[in-house]
DSSP file (Angstrom, degrees, kcal/mol; ACC not computed):
  #  RESIDUE AA STRUCTURE BP1 BP2  ACC     N-H-->O    O-->H-N    N-H-->O    O-->H-N    TCO  KAPPA ALPHA  PHI   PSI    X-CA   Y-CA   Z-CA
    1    1 A M              0   0    0      0, 0.0     2,-0.3     0, 0.0    49,-0.1   0.000 360.0 360.0 360.0 140.9   32.5   16.2  -38.8
    2    2 A L        -     0   0    0     47,-0.1     2,-0.6     1,-0.0    49,-0.0  -0.583 360.0-133.3 -75.4 134.2   30.2   17.6  -41.4
    3    3 A K        +     0   0    0     -2,-0.3     4,-0.1     1,-0.2    -1,-0.0  -0.815  34.1 164.5 -90.7 120.1   31.2   21.0  -42.9
    4    4 A T        +     0   0    0     -2,-0.6    66,-4.8     2,-0.1     2,-0.2   0.432  48.5  87.0-112.6  -0.7   28.1   23.2  -42.9
    5    5 A Q  S    S-     0   0    0     64,-0.2    64,-0.1     1,-0.1    63,-0.0  -0.632 103.1 -72.0 -92.7 158.8   29.7   26.6  -43.5
    6    6 A A        +     0   0    0     -2,-0.2    -1,-0.1     1,-0.1    -2,-0.1  -0.215  57.7 165.5 -54.8 126.2   30.3   27.7  -47.1
    7    7 A N        +     0   0    0     -4,-0.1     2,-0.5    -3,-0.1    -1,-0.1   0.017  46.4  83.9-131.8  23.1   33.2   25.6  -48.5
    8    8 A M        -     0   0    0      1,-0.1     3,-0.4     0, 0.0    -2,-0.0  -0.987  68.2-138.3-138.0 137.1   32.9   26.2  -52.2
    9    9 A A  S    S+     0   0    0     -2,-0.5     2,-0.3     1,-0.2    -1,-0.1   0.868  95.2  17.4 -63.2 -37.0   34.3   29.0  -54.3
   10   10 A S     >  +     0   0    0      1,-0.1     4,-1.5     2,-0.0    -1,-0.2  -0.731  54.8 174.7-144.4  89.3   31.2   29.5  -56.5
   11   11 A F  H  > S+     0   0    0     -3,-0.4     4,-2.8    -2,-0.3     5,-0.2   0.900  87.2  58.5 -54.3 -42.6   27.8   28.0  -55.4
   12   12 A D  H  > S+     0   0    0      1,-0.2     4,-2.4     2,-0.2    -1,-0.2   0.874 103.3  50.3 -56.2 -42.2   26.2   29.7  -58.4
   13   13 A D  H  > S+     0   0    0      2,-0.2     4,-1.8     1,-0.2    -1,-0.2   0.873 113.5  45.4 -68.1 -36.9   28.5   27.9  -60.8
   14   14 A F  H  X S+     0   0    0     -4,-1.5     4,-2.6     2,-0.2    -2,-0.2   0.904 111.8  52.4 -69.8 -39.6   27.7   24.5  -59.3
   15   15 A Y  H  X S+     0   0    0     -4,-2.8     4,-3.0    64,-0.3    -2,-0.2   0.895 109.7  48.1 -61.4 -39.7   24.1   25.3  -59.2
   16   16 A E  H  X S+     0   0    0     -4,-2.4     4,-1.7    -5,-0.2    -1,-0.2   0.871 111.5  50.1 -72.1 -36.0   24.1   26.2  -62.8
   17   17 A A  H  X S+     0   0    0     -4,-1.8     4,-1.8     2,-0.2    -2,-0.2   0.881 112.6  49.0 -64.3 -40.3   26.0   22.9  -63.7
   18   18 A L  H  X S+     0   0    0     -4,-2.6     4,-1.2     2,-0.2    -2,-0.2   0.966 112.5  45.4 -59.6 -54.9   23.4   21.0  -61.6
   19   19 A I  H  < S+     0   0    0     -4,-3.0     3,-0.4     1,-0.2     4,-0.4   0.886 112.7  51.8 -61.9 -34.5   20.5   22.6  -63.3
   20   20 A S  H >< S+     0   0    0     -4,-1.7     3,-1.0     1,-0.2    -1,-0.2   0.855 103.9  58.9 -69.0 -36.7   22.1   22.1  -66.9
   21   21 A A  H 3< S+     0   0    0     -4,-1.8    -1,-0.2     1,-0.2    -2,-0.2   0.754 106.7  48.1 -69.8 -18.0   22.7   18.4  -66.1
   22   22 A H  T >< S+     0   0    0     -4,-1.2     3,-1.7    -3,-0.4    -1,-0.2   0.509  81.2 117.6 -94.8  -3.1   19.0   18.0  -65.6
   23   23 A Q  T <  S+     0   0    0     -3,-1.0     3,-0.1    -4,-0.4    -3,-0.0  -0.409  82.6  16.3 -65.9 137.9   17.8   19.8  -68.8
   24   24 A G  T 3  S+     0   0    0      1,-0.3    -1,-0.3    -2,-0.1     2,-0.3   0.371  97.6 118.4  81.3  -0.9   16.0   17.4  -71.0
   25   25 A L    <   -     0   0    0     -3,-1.7    -1,-0.3     1,-0.1     2,-0.2  -0.643  62.4-123.8 -92.6 147.3   15.4   14.8  -68.4
   26   26 A S     >  -     0   0    0     -2,-0.3     4,-3.8    -3,-0.1     5,-0.2  -0.517  35.9 -98.1 -82.5 167.3   11.9   13.8  -67.4
   27   27 A T  H  > S+     0   0    0      1,-0.2     4,-2.4     2,-0.2     5,-0.2   0.899 126.7  49.6 -46.9 -52.2   10.9   14.0  -63.7
   28   28 A E  H  > S+     0   0    0      1,-0.2     4,-2.2     2,-0.2    -1,-0.2   0.929 112.3  47.2 -57.7 -49.6   11.6   10.3  -63.3
   29   29 A E  H  > S+     0   0    0      1,-0.2     4,-3.4     2,-0.2     5,-0.2   0.942 110.7  53.0 -59.3 -48.6   15.1   10.6  -65.0
   30   30 A S  H  X S+     0   0    0     -4,-3.8     4,-2.4     1,-0.2    -1,-0.2   0.891 109.6  47.8 -54.6 -38.9   15.9   13.6  -62.9
   31   31 A H  H  X S+     0   0    0     -4,-2.4     4,-2.8    -5,-0.2    -1,-0.2   0.888 112.4  49.4 -64.8 -37.5   15.1   11.8  -59.6
   32   32 A A  H  X S+     0   0    0     -4,-2.2     4,-2.7    -5,-0.2     5,-0.2   0.978 111.2  48.4 -62.1 -54.9   17.2    8.8  -60.8
   33   33 A M  H  X S+     0   0    0     -4,-3.4     4,-2.8     1,-0.2    -2,-0.2   0.911 111.2  52.2 -55.7 -46.0   20.2   11.2  -61.7
   34   34 A N  H  X S+     0   0    0     -4,-2.4     4,-2.8    -5,-0.2    -1,-0.2   0.932 109.3  49.9 -48.9 -53.2   19.7   12.8  -58.2
   35   35 A A  H  X S+     0   0    0     -4,-2.8     4,-2.4     1,-0.2    -2,-0.2   0.913 112.7  46.1 -51.8 -50.1   19.9    9.4  -56.6
   36   36 A R  H  X S+     0   0    0     -4,-2.7     4,-2.7     1,-0.2     5,-0.2   0.904 111.4  51.0 -61.6 -45.1   23.0    8.4  -58.5
   37   37 A L  H  X S+     0   0    0     -4,-2.8     4,-2.8    -5,-0.2     5,-0.3   0.970 109.0  51.0 -57.6 -54.6   24.7   11.7  -57.7
   38   38 A V  H  X S+     0   0    0     -4,-2.8     4,-3.2     1,-0.2    -2,-0.2   0.913 112.5  48.1 -53.5 -45.6   23.9   11.3  -53.9
   39   39 A L  H  X S+     0   0    0     -4,-2.4     4,-1.8     2,-0.2    -1,-0.2   0.872 111.7  47.6 -64.6 -36.7   25.4    7.8  -54.0
   40   40 A L  H  X S+     0   0    0     -4,-2.7     4,-2.3     2,-0.2    -2,-0.2   0.956 115.8  45.8 -67.0 -47.0   28.6    8.9  -55.9
   41   41 A L  H  X S+     0   0    0     -4,-2.8     4,-2.5     1,-0.2    -2,-0.2   0.886 111.3  51.9 -67.9 -39.7   29.1   11.8  -53.5
   42   42 A S  H  X S+     0   0    0     -4,-3.2     4,-2.9    -5,-0.3     5,-0.2   0.863 108.5  51.3 -62.7 -34.3   28.5    9.6  -50.5
   43   43 A N  H  < S+     0   0    0     -4,-1.8    -2,-0.2    -5,-0.2    -1,-0.2   0.904 108.1  52.6 -56.1 -46.1   31.0    7.2  -51.7
   44   44 A H  H  < S+     0   0    0     -4,-2.3    -2,-0.2     1,-0.2    -1,-0.2   0.928 111.0  45.4 -62.6 -46.7   33.4    9.9  -52.1
   45   45 A I  H  < S-     0   0    0     -4,-2.5    -2,-0.2    -5,-0.1    -1,-0.2   0.972  82.3-176.3 -58.3 -53.2   32.9   11.1  -48.5
   46   46 A G     <  +     0   0    0     -4,-2.9     2,-0.5    -5,-0.2    -3,-0.1   0.644  40.3 114.2  72.6  13.3   33.1    7.6  -47.2
   47   47 A D     >  -     0   0    0     -5,-0.2     4,-2.2     1,-0.1     3,-0.4  -0.950  49.4-163.1-132.4 103.6   32.3    8.4  -43.6
   48   48 A L  H  > S+     0   0    0     -2,-0.5     4,-2.8     1,-0.2     5,-0.2   0.862  90.9  54.8 -60.3 -39.2   28.9    7.0  -42.4
   49   49 A G  H  > S+     0   0    0      1,-0.2     4,-1.9     2,-0.2    -1,-0.2   0.898 110.2  44.6 -57.2 -43.7   28.9    9.4  -39.4
   50   50 A V  H  > S+     0   0    0     -3,-0.4     4,-2.1     2,-0.2    -1,-0.2   0.860 112.5  52.2 -72.5 -35.4   29.2   12.4  -41.6
   51   51 A L  H  X S+     0   0    0     -4,-2.2     4,-2.1     2,-0.2    -2,-0.2   0.874 109.8  49.7 -69.0 -39.3   26.6   11.0  -44.0
   52   52 A R  H  X S+     0   0    0     -4,-2.8     4,-2.3     2,-0.2    -2,-0.2   0.888 109.8  50.9 -66.6 -38.3   24.1   10.5  -41.1
   53   53 A E  H  X S+     0   0    0     -4,-1.9     4,-2.1    -5,-0.2    -2,-0.2   0.889 109.8  48.6 -64.8 -41.3   24.7   13.9  -39.9
   54   54 A A  H  X S+     0   0    0     -4,-2.1     4,-3.1     2,-0.2     5,-0.3   0.922 112.1  51.4 -64.4 -43.0   24.0   15.4  -43.4
   55   55 A L  H  X S+     0   0    0     -4,-2.1     4,-1.9     1,-0.2    -2,-0.2   0.915 110.4  48.3 -55.7 -46.2   20.9   13.2  -43.6
   56   56 A R  H  X S+     0   0    0     -4,-2.3     4,-0.9     1,-0.2    -2,-0.2   0.898 116.0  42.4 -64.0 -39.8   19.7   14.6  -40.2
   57   57 A I  H  < S+     0   0    0     -4,-2.1     3,-0.3     2,-0.2    -2,-0.2   0.877 113.9  49.9 -77.1 -39.1   20.3   18.1  -41.1
   58   58 A A  H  < S+     0   0    0     -4,-3.1    -1,-0.2     1,-0.2    -2,-0.2   0.824 112.0  49.7 -66.6 -30.0   18.9   17.9  -44.7
   59   59 A R  H  < S+     0   0    0     -4,-1.9    -1,-0.2    -5,-0.3    -2,-0.2   0.754  91.6 101.6 -78.1 -25.8   15.7   16.2  -43.3
   60   60 A A  S  < S-     0   0    0     -4,-0.9     5,-0.1    -3,-0.3    -3,-0.0  -0.210  84.8-102.8 -67.2 147.8   15.2   18.9  -40.6
   61   61 A K    >>  -     0   0    0      1,-0.1     3,-2.6     3,-0.1     4,-1.1  -0.478  38.1-109.1 -63.3 141.0   12.6   21.7  -41.1
   62   62 A P  T 34 S+     0   0    0      0, 0.0     3,-0.2     0, 0.0    -1,-0.1   0.769 118.6  54.3 -45.2 -37.1   14.4   24.9  -42.1
   63   63 A E  T 34 S+     0   0    0      1,-0.2     4,-0.1     4,-0.0    -2,-0.0   0.701 110.8  48.0 -75.8 -18.8   13.6   26.6  -38.6
   64   64 A T  T <4 S+     0   0    0     -3,-2.6    -1,-0.2    -7,-0.1     3,-0.1   0.606  91.2  97.4 -99.8 -16.2   15.3   23.6  -36.8
   65   65 A A  S  < S-     0   0    0     -4,-1.1     3,-0.1    -3,-0.2     4,-0.1  -0.355  92.6 -78.9 -69.0 153.9   18.5   23.4  -39.0
   66   66 A E    >   -     0   0    0      1,-0.1     3,-1.1     2,-0.1     6,-0.4  -0.224  54.1-110.6 -47.2 135.8   21.7   25.1  -37.8
   67   67 A S  T 3  S+     0   0    0      1,-0.2     3,-0.1    -3,-0.1    -1,-0.1  -0.482  96.9  11.7 -76.2 148.2   21.6   28.7  -38.3
   68   68 A S  T 3  S+     0   0    0      1,-0.2    -1,-0.2    -2,-0.1     2,-0.2   0.645 100.3 136.1  62.9  21.5   24.0   30.3  -41.0
   69   69 A S  S <> S-     0   0    0     -3,-1.1     4,-2.2   -64,-0.1    -1,-0.2  -0.542  72.9-112.2 -93.0 156.3   24.6   26.6  -42.2
   70   70 A L  H  > S+     0   0    0    -66,-4.8     4,-2.2     1,-0.2     5,-0.2   0.855 119.4  61.0 -55.4 -32.1   24.8   25.4  -45.8
   71   71 A A  H  > S+     0   0    0    -67,-0.2     4,-2.6     1,-0.2     5,-0.3   0.951 103.5  47.8 -59.1 -48.3   21.6   23.5  -45.0
   72   72 A D  H  > S+     0   0    0     -6,-0.4     4,-1.4     1,-0.2     6,-0.2   0.924 111.1  52.0 -61.3 -42.1   19.8   26.8  -44.3
   73   73 A R  H  <>S+     0   0    0     -4,-2.2     5,-2.1     1,-0.2     4,-0.4   0.912 111.4  47.6 -63.8 -39.1   21.2   28.3  -47.6
   74   74 A T  H ><5S+     0   0    0     -4,-2.2     3,-1.1     1,-0.2    -2,-0.2   0.906 111.0  49.4 -70.1 -44.6   19.9   25.2  -49.6
   75   75 A T  H 3<5S+     0   0    0     -4,-2.6    -1,-0.2     1,-0.3    -2,-0.2   0.727 113.1  47.3 -71.7 -20.1   16.3   25.2  -48.0
   76   76 A T  T 3<5S-     0   0    0     -4,-1.4    -1,-0.3    -5,-0.3    -2,-0.2   0.457 111.9-120.8-101.6   1.8   15.9   28.8  -48.6
   77   77 A G  T < 5S+     0   0    0     -3,-1.1    -3,-0.2    -4,-0.4    -2,-0.1   0.671  75.6 123.8  75.4  23.8   17.1   28.6  -52.2
   78   78 A S      <       0   0    0     -5,-2.1    -4,-0.2    -6,-0.2    -1,-0.1  -0.230 360.0 360.0-108.8  37.1   20.1   31.1  -51.7
   79   79 A V              0   0    0     -6,-0.2   -64,-0.3    -5,-0.2    -1,-0.2   0.375 360.0 360.0 -88.1 360.0   22.7   28.7  -52.9
């Protein structure tokens, strides 16, 4: 089952690290890095059902995503 409630000690620290990892990259390089990151984290999760649920939630429009979920936080920019 996909965890959609906050499960990280500091979202701000991760967000800062993510932004820093993109510094100096072109748009194309940033997209490629994001794709590699998604594949690495997907491999780490390793559960196709969980990954499909994550894809469904991430693709949903903000007003249809589960309320108070991590997906809501990311679509509103408050991670």
